[in-house]
N, C-alpha and C positions, 0 to 999 in steps of 0.2 A: 268354566274353562277346563278344569281337571276332568270333569266327566266327559268332555268331548275328546280329550287326549286318550283317556282309557278306552273309549269306544273305538277310536281309530286303531289303537294297539290290538284290540280284540279282533277287528276286521283283518288287520295285517297278519295276526297269528293264524286266523282261519285260512287266509289265502296261502300262507307258508305251508300250513298243514296239507292243504289240497294239492299244491304244487309239489311238495315233497313225496306225497303218495303217488302222484302221476309219474314223477321221475323214477320212483322205485319199481312200480308195477308195470307201467306201460313202455318206458324207455330203458329200463334195466340199468339205470345209473344209480347204484346204491349209495355211493359216497356223497354225491351232491344232495340226493334226496334225504339221506340221514342227517346231513348238516342243516338242511332246511327244517326238518322236524325238530332238531335240537334248538334252532333259533326260535321256532314257534313255542316250544316248551319254556324257554327263558322269557319270552314275551308274556305268556300266561302267568308264570310265577311272579313277574313284576306287577302285573295287574292285580294279582291276589294280594301281594304285599301292600301295594299302594291303597287298596280298598279297605284295609283293616283300620279301625279307628285308633287313634293315638292314645297314650295314657292320659287319663283325666278328661277325656272328651266323651260326650254322650254317644251311646251306641247307635 
């Protein structure tokens, strides 16, 4: 179950990244595009944190 949630978060982060870049470069809406890129960065950081093994758990 956790793997499925992490996969969905990765796909959502990729979609946010693509949408943010489209907003910035094609539609010249820097504020919303930057916020979408920031949200994608937060998602990627959460996935990275959740993927780390805990203390005392095998790698």
